[in-house]
N, C-alpha and C positions, 0 to 999 in steps of 0.2 A: 821811703816812698809814701806819699799820701794814701791814707787808708781807702779812700774812694777809688783811687787809681788801682790799688791792689785788688779791690773787689772786682773792678772792671776786667782786669787781667785774668783773674780766676774764672770769672763767668765766661769770658771769651774763649779761654782754653777748654772749658767744659763743653761749650757749643761746638767747637772744632772737633773735639773727640766724638761727639754724638753724630756729627755729619759724616765722619769716617765710618762710624758703626752702621749708619744707614747704607752707605756704599757697599759694605761687606754683606749686609743682609740680602742685597740684590744679586750677589754672586752665586748663591746656592739656593735656588728656588725649586729644584727638582728632587724629590725624596729618593732615597736609596731603594732599589728593588732587591730585597734579600734573596728572592728566588733565583736571581741571575748571578749570585756570587759563588765562586768556587769554594770558598771557605768563609764562614762567619766567625769572627774573633770576638769572644766575650771577655772583657777585662773585669777582674774582680779586685776591688780595693777595700780592704777591711776597715780602714779609718781608725778612729780613736776609741778609747774606753771599752765598752762592751761590743763595739763594732766587729773586731776580728772573731769573737766568739759566735755571734749570731750570723754573721756573714759566712763563716766557715761551715756552719751547719746547713745553711741555705744552699751553699755550693755543693754539699753532699747530695742534696735532693736533686739539684739541677744536673749533676753528673749522672745520677741514676736515670733520670728521665731521658737524657740525651746520650746515653751510653753507646748505642749503635751509631749515631751520627758522629760521635767523637772518634770511635774506632775506624769509621770510614774516612775520616779526615774532612768531613763536611763542617764540623764545628771544632773550634779550639777554645778552651778556657785558659786564660792567661792571668797569672797572679801579678798584681801591682802593689808592691809592699810599702812604698815610702810616702803614701798620702797620709802622713801622721802629723800631729801638732809639733812633735819634736823636730822633724825634718823641715816643716814649714817655717817654724820659728828660726831654725838655723839659717835657712835661705832668706828669711825676711820677706817671704812672699806667701800669698794665699795658696798657691800651688807652685812648687819648685819647677824650674824650666824642664829638667830632665823627666820629671814625673808627667808633666803636661804632654811632652813628646810621646811618652809611652801610652798615655790615654788616647792620643790622636791616632795611634796605630791600631786601635780597636774599633769595631763597628758599634758595639753597645757596651755599657759598663754597669755592673752591679756594684753598688757602693754602700759601705757601712756609714754610720753617722760620724761626722767629724766635729771636733771642738772649735768653736769660734771664741777667741779671747774676749773677755769683757773687763771693765775696770776692776782692778783689784786682783786679777789673775796674774800668775807669774810669767805669762807669755807676752811678747810684744803685740802691739795693736795692729794685727794683720787682718785683712779682709776675710770674710767667710769663704771657705773652700767651695761651698755649694754655689754661692753667688758668682765666684770667679769661674767655676766650671761651666755654669750656665752661659756666662758671657763669652768665654773663650771658645766653647763648642757650639755657640748659638743655639742653645736648647730653649726655645722660646715658649713651649707649651708644657706646663706642669699639670699632668692629668691625674686626678685622685678620685677613684671610685669609692663609694660607700654603699654597702648593701646590707639591709636588715629586713629580710622578706616578711617576718612575722609582724613587723611594724609598718609594712607597706613602703619601706624606704628603698629606693633604687636611684641613687644620685651619681652623677659624674661631673666633677668640677674641672673646668679648664681655666687655670690660673696663668695669666701672662707672667713670664719668667725673667725677662731681661730688661724690663722698663719700670715705669712707676717709681715709687719711693726707693726701691732697692737698686736702681740702675746706677746711681752715683752716690750710694750711701756713705762712702768714705771721702767724698769730694766736697762736703759742706765745709764751712769755715766760721770762725769767730770774727765778726766784723770789728767788735771792740768788747770791752768787758760786759756790756749790757745786751748785745745783740749777737745771736748765733743763727746761722742760716743753713738749711738743707734744701735739696731740690728734688722735684719729681719730674720725670721725663715721659712723654708720650709721643710716638711718631706715627705717621700715617701707615707706613709699611708694617711696623710692629703690631699696631692695633688690628689692621686688616687680617694678618695671618693668624692671630690667636682666635679671632671671631670666626674666620673661615673654618678653622680646625674644629671649633665647637659645632657649627652648623653641619659640616660634613660628617662628623661623628653621629650627630642626631639622624641625619638622612640615611646613613649606612646601617644604623642599628635600630631603625624603626621607632625612634623617639619623636614625639609630637610637640615638644615644648623646649625652647631655649630661653633662659632668663639671664639678663645682664644685671650685675650688681655693682653699683657705683655710689658716690656721694656727690653727684653732679649738680645738686641744688646748692652746694656750698663750694666744692672744688670745681669751679665752672670751666676753666680752660682745659685742663688735662682730662678730668673725668667727663667733662662735657664733650670733648673730642671723642672719647671712647664710646659714649652713648650715641653720638651722631653717626659714627661709622657702623655701629651695631644695627641701627634701624635702617640705614641705607642698604646694608648687606642682607638684612632680613627679607627685603623685597625679592631677592633671588631665590628664596625658599618659601614659596607661597603655601606649601602644605604643612609648614611648621609654625606654630604659634610663638611669637616673640614678645616678651614683656620685660620690664625692668623694675628693680626694687633698690631702695637705698640700703647700704650696708647695715645701718643700725636696726632697722625694722626687719631686715632679712635674718639677722641673728635670732630675733624673737620668733619669726615664723618657722624656723627650723625645729623649734620645740613645740609648735602648735600642732597637736595631733590631728586636727581636722584639715589644716592647710598643707602640712609638709608632704603629704602623700601625692600632692599634685605636681610637685617640682620634679624635673628629670635631669636636664643638662643646664649647668651654670657656666657663665663666662665672666671673668672679672679681673681687674688689675691686680698687680703683684701683692701689695700689702693686705688688701681685703681678702685675697685668696689664701694667704698664709694664715690669717686669723680664723676664717670661717671653716676651713677644712679641718682644723684641729677640733673645733666645736662639733662638726659633723662626725668625726671619727669616734667621738664619745658614744655615739649610738650603737656602734658595733664593738664596743669594748675598750675604747681608748686609743690614743695615738700609737700604743705598742702593738696594735693589731692591724694597722693601716700601712699599705705600701703606696708608692707613687711613681709615676714615670715622668721623665723630663725629655721631651721630644724635640728634635730639630730635623732639618732635611737631610743632614749628613750623619749626625751622631744622635745617640739616645743614651740616657742614664736612668737607672732604676734604683730606688732607695726606700728605706723606711722614712716616716715623717717625724720620728722622735729624735732626741739628742743622744749624746754618747754616754750619758750616765756614769761619769768618772767615779762617783761615790761607790757604785757597786763594785768597781774594780778595786778601789782602795780598801773596801771591806771584804775582799776575797769572794765576791758573789757573782762574778761574770758568768760562771757556768750555769747559773740559774736564770739568766736573762732570757726573756721570751723571744724566740727567733721568728715568730709568725709574721711580724711586720715585714721583714726582709723576704720571707717566703711569698707573701702577697705581692711583693715587688717582682719576684721571679715569675709569678703568673703573668704579670704585665709584660715582662721581658720576653717570655716564650711566645706570647701572642704577637708581640711586635715583630719578631723575626720569622714568623710564619709557622711556628709549631703550636697550632691551636689545640690539637688533640692532647698534647702533653700539658698545655696550660689548663685545659679543662679538668684533666685528671688531678692536678695539684690543687686546683681551686676546690674541687669536690672533696678531696681528702682533708683539706684545711677546714672546710665547713663541718665535716664529720668529726674531726678530732678536736675542734675547738668550740663547736656549737651543739650539734645534735647528739653525739655519743659521749665525747669528752671523758674517756676513761682515766686519763692523767692530765695534769695541767701544771703550769709554772706559776709560782707566786713571787719570784724574785728572791726567794730565800730557801733555806734547806728543808723547809716543810713542804716544798713542792718539787716537781720533777726538774731535772737538769735539762738544758737545751738539747743535749745529745739523746737523752731518753725520749723527749718529745719528738725529735727528728726520727728516731727509730720507729716510733708509733706511726708517724706520718708516712714513712716509706713502706711500712708493713700494710698500711691502709691502701696506699696506691697499688701495691701488688694484688690486693684483693678485689680491686675494681674491675 
């Protein structure tokens, strides 16, 4: 086949796939009302590397906080064991079909970090489990809070989760030996719902500013679309200031002590959100301290924002991995399903144990606490609140 015809076929197939995705987006527009469920099912997937260790300790805390609700049958915590790189490689899929079916039986998921193969790894070139889960469960909003009160930082990032450069990250192709092509995707529906989520969050939480972050001066079609929708929707929220910054200068302004205090809620496409939230997490102690939520109308998934750290496992140090990132994700999970009092208790305990009091701490090595010892400290602190 002529290489131009091959390129046309690949691009046509990609567009057809995206049209079907838009149709699916419109099928589930009404969010779940957790207060009306007879039972909330929380799935826990440990993932790879240090994931099972830190997720296991976080589950201990969750079980303690929800003990009464579990005993009454209002909440079930269900373990999902096979979201591992070994099982995914065996199936040749980002998420094996049977594991995906188990995930779909849950209302919310607490997930440990999963390994994404890269060139030189011993695993086949399968898609990121995170990216696949976000697409399969339509988890369109990645919400990452960063709070450092002593520095005047109280940020919430709304990163679009299913479009942009990551939507078809495995669908690019080599046209010939000189030209390789990847794609970025933006849709009206996908853009509207992430921007709406950011403005609604600001409105409900007393925030007065929402900032869009793009590179619309250069990426004119897709980022330009994102910015157009942002300003049109902003007119529906006259009490909230709407402004926009380009991603390059935004990374600089986050470290500007005079300007960074002014920012509150950010909304941004997928790739920029991935980058800038890692930068933001450094202000509160690094990516190991930060949790995130992935929200859709039907499902939600909560996770740490760091990777699986396989080297720690290889060196026998998994028991020293800091579990606080996943515990911060548990705070978000509890709040999402309506257990705000429990979420507040855990958040307060984490602030005490890792910032204000900090009697023990993890270092990732034997000169620090184990994650079990830190978890015991956190549970004891919750009991004292």
